C-alpha positions as CSV (number, residue, x, y, z in Angstrom):
1,M,64.2,14.2,-14.1
2,S,65.1,14.9,-18.0
3,T,64.5,18.3,-19.6
4,L,61.1,18.8,-20.6
5,R,60.6,20.5,-24.3
6,I,57.8,22.9,-24.5
7,C,56.4,24.8,-26.9
8,Q,53.8,27.4,-26.2
9,I,51.6,28.9,-28.9
10,I,49.4,32.1,-29.1
11,G,47.2,33.7,-31.7
12,G,46.7,37.0,-32.5
13,D,48.9,40.1,-32.2
14,C,50.6,41.9,-29.5
15,H,49.7,45.4,-29.6
16,Q,48.1,45.5,-26.1
17,I,48.7,43.5,-23.1
18,G,45.3,41.9,-21.6
19,G,44.9,39.2,-19.2
20,L,45.5,36.4,-22.1
21,E,48.8,38.1,-23.4
22,K,50.0,38.6,-19.8
23,H,49.2,34.9,-19.0
24,F,51.2,33.7,-21.9
25,I,54.4,35.9,-21.2
26,D,54.3,35.1,-17.6
27,L,53.9,31.3,-18.0
28,C,56.6,31.2,-20.8
29,N,59.0,32.9,-18.6
30,A,58.6,31.3,-15.6
31,L,59.1,28.1,-17.1
32,A,62.2,28.7,-18.8
33,D,63.2,30.4,-15.4
34,R,63.4,26.4,-14.4
35,T,66.4,24.3,-15.2
36,D,64.0,21.1,-16.1
37,C,62.4,23.2,-18.9
38,Q,63.3,24.2,-22.4
39,V,60.9,26.4,-23.7
40,T,59.7,27.6,-27.4
41,A,57.3,30.3,-27.8
42,L,55.3,30.7,-31.2
43,G,53.8,33.6,-31.5
44,H,53.3,37.4,-33.2
45,P,56.9,38.9,-33.6
46,L,55.9,41.5,-30.9
47,Y,56.2,38.8,-28.5
48,I,60.1,38.8,-28.5
49,D,60.1,42.1,-26.5
50,H,58.5,40.5,-23.7
51,L,60.2,37.1,-23.3
52,R,63.2,35.6,-21.5
53,E,66.3,35.4,-23.9
54,N,66.8,31.9,-23.1
55,I,63.2,30.9,-24.8
56,K,63.5,30.2,-28.3
57,F,61.3,32.2,-30.1
58,I,59.7,31.7,-33.4
59,P,58.1,34.7,-34.9
60,L,54.5,33.7,-36.7
61,D,51.7,36.2,-36.9
62,L,48.8,34.3,-36.5
63,S,46.4,37.1,-36.4
64,C,45.5,35.7,-39.9
65,S,42.7,33.2,-40.4
66,R,42.9,30.2,-38.4
67,F,42.3,28.3,-41.6
68,N,45.2,30.0,-43.4
69,P,47.3,27.4,-45.3
70,I,50.4,29.2,-45.0
71,A,50.4,29.6,-41.1
72,L,49.1,25.9,-40.7
73,W,52.0,24.4,-42.6
74,R,54.6,26.5,-40.8
75,I,53.1,25.3,-37.7
76,F,53.2,21.9,-38.8
77,H,56.8,22.0,-39.9
78,V,58.2,23.3,-36.6
79,L,56.2,20.5,-34.7
80,R,57.5,17.7,-37.1
81,E,61.1,19.1,-37.0
82,E,61.4,19.7,-33.2
83,G,59.3,16.8,-31.7
84,Y,58.4,18.4,-28.3
85,D,57.3,16.8,-25.5
86,I,54.3,19.1,-24.7
87,V,52.6,21.7,-27.2
88,H,50.6,24.4,-25.2
89,T,47.9,26.6,-27.1
90,H,46.1,29.4,-25.6
91,A,42.7,30.5,-26.5
92,N,40.3,29.6,-29.3
93,K,42.6,30.6,-32.3
94,A,45.7,28.5,-31.6
95,T,43.9,25.5,-30.1
96,M,41.6,25.2,-33.2
97,M,44.4,25.3,-35.5
98,L,46.7,22.8,-33.5
99,A,43.3,20.5,-33.0
100,M,43.3,20.1,-36.9
101,L,46.9,19.6,-37.1
102,K,46.7,16.8,-34.4
103,R,44.5,15.0,-37.1
104,I,47.5,14.4,-39.0
105,N,50.4,14.3,-36.7
106,S,50.7,12.9,-33.4
107,F,51.9,15.5,-30.5
108,H,50.9,15.9,-26.6
109,L,48.2,18.9,-26.5
110,V,47.6,20.8,-23.5
111,S,45.3,23.7,-24.2
112,T,44.0,26.9,-22.3
113,L,40.8,28.5,-22.3
114,H,41.0,32.0,-21.1
115,G,37.5,33.3,-21.4
116,L,33.8,32.7,-21.9
117,K,33.3,31.5,-25.8
118,K,30.0,30.6,-27.6
119,N,32.1,27.7,-29.8
120,V,34.7,25.8,-27.6
121,K,34.2,22.8,-29.8
122,A,38.2,22.9,-30.5
123,F,38.8,22.2,-27.0
124,R,37.3,18.5,-27.0
125,R,40.3,17.4,-29.0
126,P,43.4,18.3,-26.6
127,D,45.0,15.8,-24.4
128,H,43.8,18.1,-21.3
129,V,42.2,21.3,-21.0
130,I,43.1,24.1,-18.5
131,C,40.6,26.7,-17.7
132,V,41.3,29.9,-15.7
133,S,38.2,29.3,-13.7
134,Q,35.3,27.0,-12.6
135,K,32.6,28.8,-14.8
136,I,34.6,28.2,-18.0
137,S,35.4,25.0,-17.3
138,E,31.5,24.1,-17.2
139,M,31.4,25.0,-20.9
140,V,34.0,22.3,-22.0
141,K,33.4,18.7,-23.2
142,N,36.7,17.1,-22.5
143,Q,37.2,14.1,-20.1
144,N,40.3,16.1,-18.9
145,I,40.0,19.1,-17.2
146,S,41.9,21.3,-14.9
147,V,41.2,24.8,-13.3
148,I,44.4,26.6,-12.9
149,Y,43.9,30.4,-11.5
150,N,46.2,32.9,-13.3
151,G,49.2,33.9,-11.0
152,I,51.0,36.8,-10.2
153,P,54.6,37.2,-9.1
154,C,54.8,37.7,-5.4
155,S,55.7,40.9,-4.2
156,Y,53.3,42.2,-1.7
157,E,55.8,45.0,-0.1
158,V,55.2,48.4,-1.5
159,S,57.5,51.4,-0.6
160,K,56.0,53.7,2.0
161,E,56.7,56.6,-0.1
162,N,54.6,55.4,-2.9
163,K,51.8,54.6,-0.7
164,S,51.9,58.2,1.0
165,T,52.1,59.9,-2.1
166,I,49.8,58.2,-4.1
167,R,46.7,60.5,-3.4
168,Q,49.0,63.4,-3.8
169,K,50.0,62.5,-7.0
170,F,46.5,62.5,-8.2
171,N,45.5,65.6,-6.2
172,I,42.7,63.3,-4.0
173,D,41.9,64.5,-0.6
174,P,43.9,62.4,2.0
175,T,41.0,61.9,4.5
176,A,38.6,60.7,1.3
177,F,37.3,57.3,1.4
178,L,39.2,56.1,-1.9
179,V,37.8,53.6,-4.6
180,V,40.0,52.3,-7.2
181,S,39.1,50.6,-10.4
182,I,41.0,49.2,-12.8
183,G,40.8,47.7,-16.6
184,R,40.8,48.8,-20.2
185,L,38.0,51.4,-20.8
186,V,35.8,49.3,-22.7
187,E,32.0,48.8,-22.7
188,V,32.2,45.2,-21.1
189,K,34.2,46.6,-18.1
190,G,31.1,48.3,-16.7
191,F,32.7,51.4,-16.1
192,D,29.9,53.5,-17.1
193,L,27.7,51.4,-14.7
194,L,29.8,52.2,-11.9
195,L,29.9,55.8,-12.2
196,R,26.0,55.8,-12.3
197,A,26.4,53.9,-9.1
198,F,28.9,56.4,-7.5
199,V,26.4,59.3,-7.7
200,G,25.4,59.9,-3.8
201,V,28.3,58.1,-2.6
202,D,30.6,59.8,-0.1
203,A,33.8,58.7,-1.8
204,H,36.4,59.4,-4.5
205,L,36.7,57.2,-7.2
206,L,40.0,56.7,-9.1
207,I,39.7,55.0,-12.7
208,V,43.1,53.5,-13.9
209,G,43.5,52.5,-17.5
210,D,43.2,53.8,-21.0
211,G,40.7,52.8,-23.9
212,P,38.0,53.9,-26.5
213,E,35.5,54.8,-23.8
214,M,37.6,57.0,-22.1
215,K,36.2,60.4,-23.7
216,K,32.7,59.0,-23.3
217,L,33.4,58.3,-19.6
218,Q,34.7,61.5,-19.1
219,K,31.6,63.3,-20.5
220,Q,29.4,60.9,-18.2
221,V,31.3,62.3,-15.3
222,F,30.3,65.6,-16.0
223,S,26.7,65.0,-17.0
224,L,26.6,63.2,-13.6
225,K,28.0,65.8,-11.7
226,L,30.6,63.9,-10.5
227,K,33.5,66.0,-11.4
228,D,35.1,66.6,-7.9
229,Q,34.7,62.8,-7.0
230,V,36.3,61.0,-10.3
231,T,39.7,61.0,-11.2
232,F,41.3,59.5,-14.5
233,A,44.6,58.2,-14.0
234,G,45.1,56.6,-17.7
235,F,47.4,53.8,-17.9
236,Q,49.5,53.2,-14.9
237,K,52.4,50.9,-14.5
238,N,52.7,50.7,-10.9
239,V,48.9,49.4,-10.0
240,K,50.1,47.9,-6.8
241,S,50.9,51.0,-4.9
242,I,47.7,52.2,-6.2
243,I,45.6,49.1,-5.0
244,K,47.9,49.4,-1.6
245,S,46.7,53.1,-1.3
246,A,43.0,52.3,-1.9
247,D,40.3,51.4,0.7
248,L,38.4,49.1,-1.8
249,T,38.9,47.9,-5.4
250,V,35.4,47.9,-7.4
251,I,35.3,45.4,-10.3
252,A,31.8,46.2,-12.7
253,S,32.3,44.3,-15.5
254,R,29.6,42.8,-17.6
255,R,31.6,39.1,-17.9
256,E,35.5,38.1,-17.2
257,G,37.0,35.0,-17.5
258,F,39.8,35.5,-15.1
259,S,40.3,38.8,-13.6
260,Y,43.8,40.0,-13.0
261,V,42.5,42.8,-11.2
262,M,41.0,40.8,-8.7
263,A,44.1,38.7,-8.0
264,E,46.1,41.8,-7.6
265,T,43.8,43.4,-5.2
266,L,43.3,40.3,-3.0
267,T,46.9,39.5,-2.6
268,H,47.7,43.1,-1.7
269,S,45.0,42.7,1.2
270,C,42.4,45.4,-0.5
271,P,38.9,44.8,0.1
272,L,37.0,44.0,-3.2
273,I,33.5,44.6,-4.5
274,S,32.6,42.7,-7.7
275,T,29.9,42.0,-10.0
276,D,28.9,38.1,-10.0
277,V,31.6,37.3,-12.8
278,A,34.3,34.3,-13.3
279,D,34.7,32.6,-9.9
280,I,34.8,36.0,-7.9
281,R,31.8,35.0,-5.4
282,S,33.7,31.7,-4.4
283,I,36.7,33.7,-3.5
284,I,35.4,36.7,-1.9
285,G,32.0,35.7,-0.6
286,S,28.4,36.6,-1.6
287,T,28.9,39.9,0.9
288,F,30.9,41.7,-1.5
289,I,29.0,40.7,-4.7
290,V,26.6,42.4,-6.8
291,P,24.8,41.2,-10.1
292,P,26.0,42.3,-13.3
293,N,24.3,45.7,-15.0
294,S,22.8,46.4,-11.6
295,V,23.3,50.1,-10.9
296,K,21.0,50.4,-7.8
297,K,22.7,47.1,-6.3
298,L,26.4,48.5,-6.8
299,H,25.3,51.9,-5.4
300,D,23.8,50.0,-2.3
301,K,27.1,48.3,-2.0
302,L,29.3,51.0,-2.2
303,I,27.4,53.0,0.3
304,W,27.4,49.8,2.8
305,A,31.5,49.4,2.0
306,V,32.0,53.5,3.2
307,V,29.7,52.9,6.4
308,N,31.5,49.8,7.4
309,S,34.9,50.9,6.2
310,S,36.7,49.7,9.5
311,E,35.3,46.2,9.0
312,L,36.1,45.6,5.2
313,S,39.5,44.1,5.8
314,L,38.5,41.9,8.6
315,I,35.7,40.6,6.6
316,S,38.0,39.8,3.5
317,D,40.6,37.9,5.6
318,H,39.6,34.7,4.5
319,A,40.0,35.9,0.8
320,F,43.3,37.2,1.4
321,S,44.7,34.2,2.6
322,F,43.3,32.3,-0.4
323,A,44.6,34.7,-3.0
324,R,48.1,34.8,-1.5
325,Q,48.2,30.8,-1.9
326,E,46.5,30.6,-5.1
327,F,47.1,33.7,-7.2
328,T,50.9,33.2,-7.2
329,L,53.0,32.6,-10.2
330,D,54.7,29.5,-8.4
331,T,51.6,28.1,-7.9
332,M,50.3,28.6,-11.5
333,V,53.4,27.0,-12.7
334,T,53.7,24.2,-10.4
335,K,49.9,23.1,-11.2
336,T,50.5,23.6,-14.9
337,L,53.6,21.0,-14.8
338,D,51.5,18.5,-13.4
339,V,49.2,18.6,-16.1
340,Y,52.0,18.3,-18.4
341,R,53.3,15.4,-16.4
342,K,50.0,13.7,-16.5
343,V,49.5,14.0,-20.0
344,L,52.7,12.2,-20.5
345,E,52.3,9.7,-18.0
346,F,48.8,8.6,-19.6
347,K,50.3,8.2,-23.0
């Protein structure tokens, strides 16, 4: 098979690596590892520190307006000169910009929608749209839509040393039922709701992440008299060891597109309780789901989890198996390449 020439494009900056940025980086690098793909990445200059050396990187700061004529002209010039087989945009800004250029230049456009947005009109123009959850796909009007879950590298093993020392590292009682919640400390992630729900729960909560809500949440811990039950770990690179050491992971988000925390949790065989966001209900089952913004129901579900701690993994076994099959980087790349081929065959 001939080499597939792919241009990946993302808007915004790269000062903080969230789910969108991680997806872009992982997909670029995984495609570049293949012998049948030649990858160009176009995005903010900071992305160069995260991409493979064999990726042709074109620095272009698209944190500007999506109608910026200079940025549009530069993208148009690159596409005209290079003649890629597939142009793949990520999120709204890049998709809107390329949808405008598609009116005056012919190219095969694939676009990924990563989150719940009010305005997704730009996703009508791509030849194919990829959505990271079924719920997101229901927002898009396009004849060609695929749901492809974000994937993570397959490394399920965690050293015994890390697993046995993680509670010591954060000074947590080794006999305590350990609940972990991971994410950027922002309002949408619902950590404030989780803290309120944690009052009266016989467990220890380890919050992993940093963000603008940190001080507010720390004050809330003191006001709720939870200082002996809650630990703030800050940003941690090795969340896998933390997940493997936990008895339960909780997602209390008010809304989500796709949750990497869910993927990491389930692929590492840790039970999960979550609010009813993204496609999580269909993956872990309604037993582990609570409505968003419901402190009372989240509290009751936490109590239930502590009481039934010995059965959580058994009840979650189907979700663990699903995650190990669907939430891998290899699966994500394989399904993405299938979309590329369908687009090229159709044209």
